[in-house]
N, C-alpha and C positions, 0 to 999 in steps of 0.2 A: 455501644454508640450508633447513631443515627448517621444510616451509609444510604445515599442515594446514588443509583446507576443509571447512567444518561444513554439514550441512543439505542435502546435493544428493542428496534423497528418491529421484530415480530414476537416479540415476549419469549423470546426461548430460552433464555438462562436460567429462569426459573424451573426448568425441565431438564438441565443437564444436570449430571451427578454432583459435580463439583460444586454447586449451588449450596448443598448441606455446608460446606466450610464457614457460610455466615449465619449460621444458628446462632443465637444468643447475641446477633444486633438488630436493630430494628432499621429494617430495608423496605427502600422504597425505589422500585424500578417503572423506569419512564422509557415509555414506548414510541413516543412521539415528539415533535420538537414544537417548544411554543413561537410565536410571532415575533419575538426579538428579545434582546436582553434584560429589557426593565422585566419580561414576564417569566424570562428562566431565573433571573433572581429570585423573584417572589415564590417560584417553587422551591428553591435551594435553600430560603433564609432561614432553615433548623436545621441544614445538614452539616455533620461535623467529618464527614468523610465523603470523597466525592470518587465514584469509580468513574472512568472515562472508557470508554469503546471505541480505543484506536483514536484517532483525528477528528472525530466526528463532531465534535463542539470545540470550539475556541475557547480558551480559557486565557483572556485578556484581563488587564489590570483592572479595567472598568468594572467587569463581573466581579473579579476577586473582592473590588472594595465596597463590593454591595454583599457580602455573605459573611456577615459576623460572627456563624458560631463555626466557620471553616475552620478545621486543625489539621487536614490531612487528604491531598488528593495523589490517587492511585492510580497505575495503568502499567500496559505491557509495551515496550518497545519503544522506538524513536517518538520524540514529542515536539516537532514544530508546531502545533496547535497552542503548547503551552508558555504560557510569560511567566519563568522560573523568577526572573528577578522582582516580579509583582507578587509571587506566592512568599518570596524568600523576606523581603520587606514586612508583609504582615506576618511574619512567623510562621507560616504556614508547611509544615513537611510536604514535600513534592517526592514522591520513590516510583520506580519505574524497572521494571526488570529487564534489562537489554538480553537476556535468554542467548546468552555466549554459545556457540556450537549448536544450537537447535533452531534451523532454518522452518520458514511458513513453508511445509509440504503440502498445504493448499493453496497457496499462491503459486509454487513450483508449477502443479498440474493445472491451474486454470492455464498458464502463460502456455504449457505446450499445447493443451487444449486450444487455444487459440490458433496455434500454429499449424496444428491438424484441419480446423476449421478452415484459415486462411486459405490451407493447399488443396483442399476438395472442394471447395465453394461450399460446404455443407448447409449453409444459410441458402443459397440460391436453389441448390437442389431440393430441399425441403419445399420452400416456397413454389418450385415448380411443380411438384407432384402432387401439392394441395390445392394447386391451380387449374388441375387436368391436364397437364402436359407431362411430359416422363424426361426425359434428361436435359438439363440446361446448357452443357458445356464440357468442358475437357479438364479433369484436375491433372494436379502435380504429385509425384511419390515425393517422400523425404530422404530415401536413401540416397545416398550419392551428393546432395545438396549440402550446403553451408549456413549453419548459423553463425550468427556475431553475436557475442554477448559483451554490454557493455556494464562493464561494471565487476570485479571479481569480489563478490560476497557470496554469503550462506546459499542464499535462493539459487541465484547464477549458477553455481556450480552442482546443484540438484538440477537444473533444467538441463547443463550439458550432460550429466548422465542418462538422461531420458532421449536426448538429443543421438548420444553415442549408440544407446541400445537400437535406435532406429536408423543406425547406417548414417549419421549424417556427419560432415565434418566442422568442428569446432573453431571457431579463432577468436580472440578477445582484444577489447580495450578497456582500460582501466586507469587509475588514478598511477601515478610514476609507482607508488608502493605497491599498489595492486598488480601492476604489469612485472615487476620484480618476482613478487610472490607466485603470479603465474607461471612464470619462464622456469623458478625453481621448481615448481611441481611438474614441469613436464609439457604444459601446456604452449600452445600456438598463440603467438601475441603478434597482431598485426605492424608492419614496417613502420606505419604512421597513422593518425588518427585517419586522415584521409583514405588512405588504404583501407581501414576497417569500413569506414561507412560505404566504400566502393565494391568490394568484394560479395558481400553473402547477398543469399537469397532473402534471408531475414535476419532483420536486427532486433534483440532484444534488450529492453532498458531496466537494469537491476541496479538500481542506485536508490542511498538515502536524500532527502529532501535537506539541505542546510543552506544557509545564506550562501556558500562557496558555491553548491553545486544548480542553485536555480536558475533556469536559464541556459545551462550550459550546453546544451543540445541546442544548434542554431541552424536557420536555414540553409546556411551554406554545407552543414554536416550533412543534411536529410537530403540537399538537392546534387551530393555524392553518390546516393544511392541508386541501384540499377531502377531500370525503368520496368522492370517486371519484379524488382523487390517488395517485401512487406516489412513494416514498422511494427514493433508489439512495443506495449507500454502496459506494465502491470505493478509497474512504481509507485509513480508520482508526477502527474501533470506536468507539473511545473518546473520539473528537468527539463523542460523544453521551452524555448524561448516562447514569448506569447505571439499566436498566428503564426509559428512558423510551420506547424504541422499543415493546419489548412491550404497556406499558401504553396508547400512542397506538394502536395496532392494535386493541388490546382496545375503545377507546373508538371506534372507526370512523375516525379522522382522523391519517394516511391510511388509504385503503384497503388499500394493497398498500406491500410493501417487497421489492427485490431488493438484497441483499447479497454482497460478496464478503470480507467482513473481522470478525472477531468477537473479542471482548475475549481470550479464552485460546485460542491455536491451539498443533498442529492440534485440533479439533474431533474426536473419534470416537464420541461419543456420538448414535445415531441420534434420541433422544429428547430432545437437546438444544431446549429452548422455541422457540428460532428458526429451526433447522435442521428441525424436523417441523410449525411452523407453517404453516397452510394458506394464509396469504394472504403467504408469504415466499417468493420464489427465492433459494436460498441456492447461492453457489459458495464452494469451499475455496481462498480468496485466490489466484487463479491470475491475477490484472491483470497481471503482469510475467512471466506463465510461458510464455514462447514460445522458442523454440530462437534465432530473430532477436536478442528482447529480451537472453536470458540473454548469448549471443554478444557483444552490444556493451557490456552491465554489466561481463562478468568481464574482457573484452580490458581495461577502464580498470583494475578493481582489480589485475590482474597487471603492469600496467606500474608501480603503487604497488609493488609487491613488488621488481620489478627495479630500480626507481629507489633503492629503498633500500638493495638489494645494493651496488650502484654507487657507495654515498656520497653520493646526491643525492635526497633525497627530496621526493615531491612529495604537492600536497594536505592539508599536515600540519594537523589539528585543533589539536593543543598543540604548536608549534613550541618553546617557552619551554624544553622539555627538551633540545632542540639547543644553545641559547643558554645553558642553565646547564651544559651539558658542557664546552663549549668551557674 
């Protein structure tokens, strides 16, 4: 099959052991983004299978209609960037391995790294010594502090384990079902949404972006946070209502934010209001970007490609097109 892999910014995938699983296919790896959809469609006009690098590219109906050879789109995890209905109308199979029970350890590690950075002001201390000064201020220990985790999912539970190892207290807020599960697991759930945002030293977001969760964290929620608290988001920027985080920082609740995700990515403008904000620690969506994590994720995606080529597709999101074609 003619397989096109999108958005491998650092040309890393060819260097990983999992890439060998595509032996026998005609593989093209794209390391940059074209200027627009028309240019992208021209690149992909002979593609039979598209391998997506998470949600770095929008697979919209207008793009799908420009790809006459396309038969398969393959990825891993949630797919807010994919117009499944458009693929289904074109009889293109969409497969994504939802990897139940296997959280992104890399994302959990980055989350806790950002918490540590915020606690000890590592960015400020490094800048201070590099500019010829010594210490720039006094940090905080994590032991005895409280971490609030928003969303009772796989990554959040790994982060909770790290927090407890550091002697932190952990409280939760999630969907009604998530809260019930947390209670049954012996975890501490806040008495109310307002109490959840008001109590912790750190609030970290761990939810999937869906039409229902988009914008569900509001300015009112953030304004409940303490004036010395830190808001952490390594999940999706659009979980927060547009403009709410900037306004909350302006009002002083929370005091700071550490974010790995932005509404429009990639961000190249150093004057972006969040990137340049003195109260924000920004990282460029690197939560899942480690050699180990990418090798694991793309091994799963390549297995999808091979299963399809062998006539036995797996992890189908729109299996109805297989039924209709029989």
